[in-house]
N, C-alpha and C positions, 0 to 999 in steps of 0.2 A: 151588780154593777159589772157593766163591761169594760174591758181595756181598749184603749185606742190605740191603734200603733202609729208609731211613732214614724215623722217622714222617713227618716232613713231607712226603717224598718220595711218600709211602702218599696222605698226604692229599691231595697236587697232583694225583695221577693219577687219585684215586679223583673230586676235582671236576671234573677234566677229562672223564672217562666219564660223569659224569652230566650235565653240558653237551651232551656231542655226544647220547645218547639222548634229552635234551631237545630238542636242533633237530632228531634225525632226527622224532622225533614231531610236532612243530610243523610239519615240512615234509609228512608224511604227512596232516595234517589241512587243510593249506592245499591240497593236491592235492585231497585229498575235497571239502572246500566249493567251492573255487573250479569245480570241475566241474559240482558238483550245482547250484550256484547257476545255471551258463552254461546248462545245459539246461532249470532251469524257467522261465530269464527268455527262453529260446529259442521254448518252445511259447506260452508267455504273447504274446511278440513276434508270431508267427505267427497269433494270433489277434485283434492288436487294429487297429484301422481303420474306416473308413468302415460297413462291414459287420463287427460284433462276431460273432466266432465261440468258443464257451467251450472253455477248455483241454483238456477231456473230448474234446470232437468233433475238434479239431486232433491229439492224441493216436490218436484211433481214425482219421482221413484216413493220417496217416502210419504207422500200423502196417499198415494195408490195403494201402500202397503197397512198402513195402518184404514183404508177404508176398506179392505178386505179384495181390492178389484186385481187379482191377481193375472186377469190378461193383459194389463199394461206393465206386468213386470219381466216381459222379455226383453231377451236382447241382450247385448254386454253390458251396458252402460246398467242396467237392473243386477248384474251377476257381479259387476264389480262393486258397485255401493252396497249391495245387500251383504255379500260374500265376505267380501276382504275390508272396505274403506271403513264401513258402521262400525264393527267390532273393536274396532282400532281406535275410532273417535271414543266410542262408548268406554274402553277401558283406558286412553289417556285422561278423558272424565273422573271416570273412577279413581286413580292413583292419583292424578293433582289434588283432587279431593281430600285423599287420604293423608298424603303428605301434609297439605298446608295446614289440617285440624289438628295433626298430630303435632304439628308446629306450636299452634297457639297454646295447645295442651301444655307444650313443654314451658311455653314463655310463662303462663298462668299458674303452674305447678312452681318452677324456679324463680318466678316475681322477677325475670329479665327477658327482655328483648331480643337479647343476643343466643337464647337458647335455642336448640336446631337440632334435631335430629340427626343429619349429617356431619355439622360442625362437633357435636358431642361424642359423635364415635355408635350411635345408635345402628345406623346403617352399615357403617363398616362389619360391627358386630353380627347383623342380619346378613349381609352379604358373604361374609366369614361361614357361617351355618349352610346358606344354601350352594357355597363352594364345597364346602365339605360333603353335603350329600351327594354332589354330583359326583366328585372324584372318588370315595370312599364307598359311597350306595353303588356305584357301576362295579367297582371292584368287588363289592361284596356278592353282590349278585350275578357276577361273572361264571358264565359254566351252569348256570343253573335255568337256563331260557328265561327266565322273568325279565320284564324292562322295568327301571325305576320308573313310578309312578309320577305323574304330574304335582298331584297330591300332596307328594312327600316334601315338593319345594318349599309350599307357604309355610308347611309344618316345621320344618327345619328351621327358615329365615325367621319365624315368630318366633321360634325357642332362643334362638341369636339376639334376636333384637330385646326378648324378655330380660334375658342373663345380662346382655348390656345396661341394657335401663336400671336394671336393679341395683348392679353393681356401682355404676355412675351416682347413683342415689344414697348407697350406702357411705359411700368413699365421699362425698359431697356433704352428708348431713351430719351435724355432732351436735348430741343435747338438744335435738329439735330444731336445730338451726341450721340450712345450707348458704353453704358460702360458694359464691357464683364464681370467685377466679378460683375455687376449687375444684367446682364441676366443669370450667372450661376447661383446665389444663391434665384434670381426670381424663376429660374426653379426648384430649389431643394422645395423650397416651395410651388410651384403650383403642382408639382408632389406627395408631400406629401398631399397636401388637397385632390386632385383627388384620392389617393390610402386610405384616409378615408373617403371618401365618399364611394368608392368603397366597400369596405370593411363592411359599415352600408349596402348598397343593398346586400351584401354578408348573413346580420345577418337575414335581412328578406324575403330573398330568398327561395322558395322550394326547394327539391331535385333537380330537373330535372333542373333548374335556375342555380343552385350550381354547377354542373357539368358544366355547359354552360360559367360559372363564372371564375372556374378554368382554364378551354380552353385559355380562353382569357387573364388571368395572366400569363400562361407559354409559351402560344403559341404552335401550333402545325399544323401541314398541314394534319394529318389524315383525315380529312374531305372533301378532297378537289373532287371534281367533274368537269363534262362539265359545269353543270348549273352553279356554283358558277366562272367559267372561263367565261362563256359568262356575266355575271354580271361585272366583274372585268374590263375584257380585253377593253372595249369600255371606262372605266376610266382612267385606267395607261395606254393604247399604245398613246393616244394624247398627255398624260402629256408627256411620251418620245422623242415625237419629238417636243412637244413646246419649251422645256427647252432650248436645246441648243440655240434657239431664245436670252436668255437672257446673252448668254457667254459674248458680247462685254459691256454690261452695269458692269455686274461684275467685269471683269478686270479691267474698270474704277473706280469702286467703291475700289477695294483694292487702291488705290491710297490716296479715304477719299471722303466723298459727296459733300464735296465744290468743288473741284475738278472734281468730274467726272459732276456737277452739271455747272461748266462754261467751258466744252467739248461740250456743249448741250445736254448731255442725259436727260431724264426725270426721274431723278433719283426717286420721289414718287411714278411714275408707275411702276416703275422697282421694286422698294421693295415691292407694295403691290401685283402686281403680281406675286412674287416669294415666298409672305405670302400664297397667294393663293393655288399655286401648293403645297408646302409644306404639308397643310392643306389637300391637296385630297389626295396628295400620300399617306400620314401615316392614313388617314380616311379610306382610302380602304384597305391598306395592314391588318390595326387592325382590321376591321368587318371583312375581311376572314379570317386572320390566327391568332390573338391574338397580343399579345405587342412581338414583337422580335427586343432587343436591340442590339446595340452596330454594327449592320452592316453601318448605315451611318456615323461613327466616322473613323471605322476601314477601309472601301475601300476607301473614299475620299484621305484619308491621304497617302496608299500607293501608289496611283496613282500619287498623288502629290510627293511622295516622287523618282518615277520614271521616271515622264516627266517634273514636274512642275508646277508653278500653274496657266498656260494658261487655263480657262472655256474653250474655245472651243475643246480641248482635253479632258480635265478635266471630265465634265459633258458624254460625251457620254462613255469614258472609264469606269466610275465610274457605269454607269448603268450593262457595260457588267462585270464589276468585283462584283458588287452586287449579279449579278443573278449567276455567279460562285460560290460565295462565301455560298449562302443560298442553293445551290444545293447539295455544297459538305457537309455543314453541315447538310442536311436532308440525304444523306447518312450516315452519323454517327450518326444520332438521331436512326436509323432503325438497326445499327451495335451496337452499342457498349451494349445495354442490351435483344440483338435478342432471341428469337423472339419477345419478347416486343417493345414498340419504347418507346424512350425517347424525350419530349416534344422538338422543336427545339430551344426555345427559352432559354433553359438550356446550350446547345452547343454554342449558339453562346455567350452567358454571359463569359461561361469558356474559349473563345479563346478573347473574347473583352475585359474583364476587364484584362485582364495582359497587353496586348495592350496598354490601355489607361494608367494605371499606369506609364509604359514604355515611353508613351510619356508626362506626366506630367515630371517626371524623368527629361528628354530628355530637356525641355522647362527650367527646375527648373536649372541646370547644364547651360545650353548657356544665362539664367539672370546673374547668377553667372560670369560666364568669361566676 
């Protein structure tokens, strides 16, 4: 005997199929649109600066490099594009992707769109560790003839980000439940503590160290080079490929930790890996370009509004969106006060702070209703 579906059930199934198809169409359009925008902004950014290079000339130089036509890579334009601008743009894309995907991870871990490495003190903790490495590392090596290797900064910042993330999680979690209010308040307290200790390090630092600390606090891509890119890329690229593996677990955590556990998922392992990846991403980003805020909250939330909360799409699209946002912010940083350069952290804060206020007001109105 066959059971015929009732008209109401058929209508519900039809609506569900239409909704799923609409979401899939939105996801395809989002991937195509964000990828295209990122490529266009990357070409424009490669031509911006004291020496203006038209986008067509930039594309010509890049195509000649990819095709191995080295005879076409002579002259000032090729030197500027390949040795100065291109590593800066690639570094901006890596850092933007790392910050955005770490924000998406924290929002999935804490089940709240307000979570962000910058807002909850993780970036401040990584910045404090980087500042400690700069000031105390130089003092310990003084008189030995050795210089502090650049690789020490990502290691120090990673440790600081990891300690901050673990402390935040332990403070906000009781009996397997994470309190969002406690998380935000603890993040403010951790950020304030890290800021005060960073100020103490600035007080005892010399002029060169003070300039470096100012760089960390404002964020900048001015020191980008192939050498830095070679160090950061092996840290960030594996992370970008590893994070989507957590998508199923993060989707289950949206139902609650108990529900995810009963579905057979290793909840504690997922949370531990997410914390480790966030610390790794934030540590590498802070060590390379300083503290750059709000990327981790703006990008994942916009992607979530466009395609929904499915982390299988949210995580890779957040990486693409973060790369696009930071490349665009870098263009603005170079154009607003040209020929000088505005710290990129100022640009992202100017964009992200109003967005964060809008998000808070939107959530408050939703609760009131």
